[in-house]
N, C-alpha and C positions, 0 to 999 in steps of 0.2 A: 438503833443496835449496830455497834462498831463490828466491821468484818473481820474475819479472822487473819491475823499477821502471816502465818503461815501460807493460807491463800493468797493472800495479796502477792507474796513472791515467789508463791509457785514451788514451794519448797515441802518435807516432812518434816516433822518433829525431829527426827533422827540426824536430819542433816548437820553437815559439819560446819565450822567457823568459814571455812573458804568457800562450801559449798553456797553458804547465807550472803556472803560477799558477790560470789560470782553472779547469783540469782539477783540481789539488788541493783549491782551495775548495769546488767541487762535491761530491769526495767526503768533505772534512772535513763537509760540514753535512750530509750521506745519513747517516753514521756518527760523528755527534758523540753522544757521551754523556746530554747534557741531551733528546736527542730519542729515543733510544734507554737510556732508565734499564733497569739490570740485564741488559744484552744483553752477553754476553761475546764473540760472535761479532764484535759491530758495534764494541765496542774496539778489538778484535785490529786488524780492518779500519782503524780510525781510526789505528791506531800504525803500521801498515803504509802508510799514504798517507802522513804526515807524515815517515817515514823515508825513502820514495823521493823525495817534494821536499826534503828536506833536502840531498838529494845531486845531483837533477837540477835544482835551481833555482842551483848554484853552476857557475860555469864550469868551474873546474880539478877539482871532483869529479867532474863530468858528463864531464868528457875521458877520464879515469882510468876512470870505470866504462864508456864507450863502447870502451876498449882492452881493458881488464882483465875486465870484468863486476865480480861480488862480491868476485874474489877480491883485486881491488884495494886492497880493505878490510879483507882476513881477514890475521892473523899479522904480517910485516913488508913483504906485498906491494906496498909504495908507498904506502899511505895513512895508516898509522897510525892507522886507526879513524875514525869521524864526529864532524866535530871540533864536533858541538853536544854530545856526551856520550850518542849513543843505540844507537851501536854495541855487539854483541857481546852486551849483557848485557841485554837488554830495554827497553822505551821507559818513560818516566817523564812522566805527565801535565801535571806543572806545567811540566816543561822544553819539552813542546809548544807549552804555551799561553804561556809566556812568549815562546819563539821567534819564533814565528809569529804573534804576536797580529794583526797586522796584517792577516793572511788573513780575520780573523772582524769587521774593522771598526776597528781599532786599540785595541781593549782587551783583544782575547782572549776576551771573553764571546761566547757563542753570538746572543744578538740584538743585536748591535752596539755592545758594549765602548763607546769612548771619544766616539763620534759622535753629538754632541749633536742631539736634536730640538728644533724652536724651538717654545716655549710659545705656547701660545693663549690669547688673553683671554677671560673667559666671554663667553658669548650672554646676551643680552635678550630679555625677553619683552612683548610688548604685545598689548592687543585693540582691534579697531578694527571698529565698528558700521556696518553700509553699509546704505542703504534698498534695494527692489529696482531702484531707479531706477537708482542707482549701481551694482549689480549687472549689471542690464542692460547696461551703456553703458560700463562701466570708469570707473575714477576714477583721479586723482591726489590723495592726500591728504598735508598737511604736519603732520608730527606731533610735538610735544615730547619730546624723548629725555633721561633724566638717564644719562650714560657716563662711565665714569673714562677718562682721558686721562693720558699720561705729562706729568708737570708741566712746564714753561717752565725753565728751569735745572736740571733733573736728570741726572747722569751717572752711570753705573755702570762696574764695573771687574770684573776677572777674578774668579769665587769663588774664593775660598784653600781652601774644602772639596773643591771638586770639581775644582779647577785649570780651572775653565771648560768640562768635558766635559758638566756636568749631570748625570753620574751618579758614584755613587759604589760601587767594586768589593768585595765581600766574598769571601773563601776560605773553602770549606767541607770539611772532610776528610768523604770516602765511602770506600765499600769501594772504588770504583772508581780512589780516587786523590783529590787535592786537587781541587776542583770549583770553578770563579770565576762567581760570579752578580752582575749589574747591577742598581740600583735608581736612582729618580729622587733625588737631593742633596736632603735635608730641610733644606738652609740656604737656596739660591735654588730650590726647586723646581722643578729642571730647567731652569733658563732659562741655567746658566754664568754669570751676573753676581750682582753683589750692589751695593748702594747705595755710590755713592762719595759724591756730593753730592745734596743737593736742598733746593729752599726749605721754609722752615718751613709753609706751609699743606698742602704735601703729606703724606701717608700713609707708612708706614714701608716703602712699595714705592717710592716717588716717585709715587704716583698721585694725580689731582685730580679731584675730580667735579665735573661740567661740564653745561649744559643745551644742547642742540644741536637745531635744528630739522631734520628728515631728511624727503626728500621720497618717497613710497612709491606707486609706480605700480602699481594693483592691475588685473589685467585684468579683462574681460568673463566673466561665469559660474562665478563663483567661489562656493562653496557654505559653509553654515556648519559650522563646525569646522575647514575647511581652514586650514594654516599656509603661511605665504610666507615664504621667508629673502631680508634685505636683506643682502647680505655687507659685511663688513667697518665695520658700524654698531654693533656691540657695544661692548663693553669693551676698552681696548687692553691689551699685556702688558707687563710692564716690560722693558728694555733692548730687543734686537731682536725682540721676537716676534711673534706674528701678531694681528691685530685680531680679536675675536670678531662676530660675527653678529648680526642685529636678526630675531628671529623675529614673524611678525605674525599672530595668531590671528583668523579672521574670524568675525564673528557677523553674523546678520539682523537688521534691524530689523522689527518685525508691520508689515503694510501695512494701511490701514483696509478696504479692500473686494476686495485680491487675495490668494490661495493660492497656496504654489508647491511641487510637486510635482516634482522633478528639473527640467527645463526647460520643464515644462509649467506655465502659471499657470491657476486656478480663478477665476471670479466667479460670485457667486450673484444672479440679477437677478429680482428680485419684480413681476409684473404684476399689473394687475386683471382680475376677469371680463371687461368690458369691453373692455381692451385684448386679452385673448388672441381675445376673440371676431370682433373689429373690424379688428384688425391695429394695429400703432402703429410707431413707431421711439422707441429710446431711447439717450440719450447714456450711455457707461459708460469708467472708466478703462483705460488700460494702460502699460505702463512708460516708454512715448513720448508719453505725453500723451492726451486724451479723444478717443474715436473714436464716432459713432453709427452703430448697427445696428439693422438691419429686421425687427419682428418681423411673420411673415405673419399673416394672419387664421384662427382655427381652431387654432392652435397649443395644445398639450397640455403640460401641467405635467410637467415632469421632462424637458422636449427639452433636448437640448445642440448649443448654436452652436459650431463650431469656427472660431477665428480665425486661418488658417495664419502663422506667422513672427510672430506677436504674443505669443511668449512671451521665455524666455532664451536669449542662445547659449550653446552649448556649450564649457565650457571648454577640452574636446579638440579644437574645431574641426568637429564631426558637425553642423555647421547650428543652426537654431534652433528652438525650441521653439514651442509653439501656445498661446491664449488660448482655454480652456473654458469656455462664457457658461453656466450651469444655469438654465432657465426653471421660476420657479415662480409658479404662480398662486396669487395672493392669496385666501383666503375669509375675506371680512368676520363679525365674531363678533357684531356687532349689525346689524337690517336696521331701516329706516325703516317706517312702515304701509305706504306705498304699494310699497315695494320688498318685501315681503312679500306682496301682493298680486299682484305682477306674478310671482314667482316659484313662487305657489300656481298662477296659470294654465299656466305653463310646464312644472310638474312632470308632468302627462299629454302634453306635446307629444313626437312622434314624436324631433323634432331634437333634444330634449336628454336622449335615450336615450343611453349609451355605446356606441359602436360601433368598438371598436379595431379597426384595418387592421394589417396584415402590417407596415408601417413603422414602427408604434408600439409599441417596443419594451418587454419587460417590463423592473423593475428590475434583474433581475441579467445583463440581457444588454447593459443600459445600462453596468452596472458594468464587464462583461467588455470592452467597447468601449474605455471609458476606461483602462483599462491594457494593452491591446494594441497 
């Protein structure tokens, strides 16, 4: 006994034509041979769904089926067989694809058939070098870019090879029947259009190389190796295609006195013995100009001074990093006679003997604090 057509498609007798079509398309995609290779059960379900849809999508056949059931199309019971040639003697895959091609997008293929995807122009790539100051504050750059555009006066016509679909269909015989596949047209490369007229200075696709100044807004906090995208500033596509993008690769220029580590900056400050002993003030670089910092008397070499929010803003808006100033007491390599005499006298002085306190952290403790 044949299975109920409404049950096969999973719809009620009150379902509209649109609901029946939607249900069939869902079943057809689920059991499509391309999706279920060498699966006899899936093929059988695919054929059942097609048979059910062939009847329920036709108003007259649906009315007969609702009144007489499957008997309406058996023997001489009022129907004379399924009009598409599917009745009685098994389903033919070619007939299914040809008769219900619109279900798969217009061309009978599983992946969309005759619907043409718009061709996209190629992307362009450039490198932009930024200073730490530009990275910290964000910057707007005007860059000259060579990009291809459709030449003025170029017109296109429907591709004669694919008839504007952008794809060519191939039929292949398999053990499941004749299978239909689609591929981009080798003449128009999927555009669906070919050159009609073009100026003499345009290339074979009607494109012309031009130079254009592009404004690039670079946000604060970008890092080395990051790639930004400027939409629609790559090469144009022939015909009614989509313009490609401009991909901007970020590079950092070395800074003479500052080193970057994530959102933090580091600065090595060298001071003399006398400055370390007596205390002093020094002017140092930041990404927003120079600042003067105070060095307390008795400062030890290796001391790290943290200047809050003087680093790089986070690209993810998590705040701003710090500027870490590393104090290095410079030991002179050569001394005058008077200097030697002075340090000789101080060598036995108790005040010149090392007396590290708890706050004078070891090298490893400082490294740990730096990365915490």
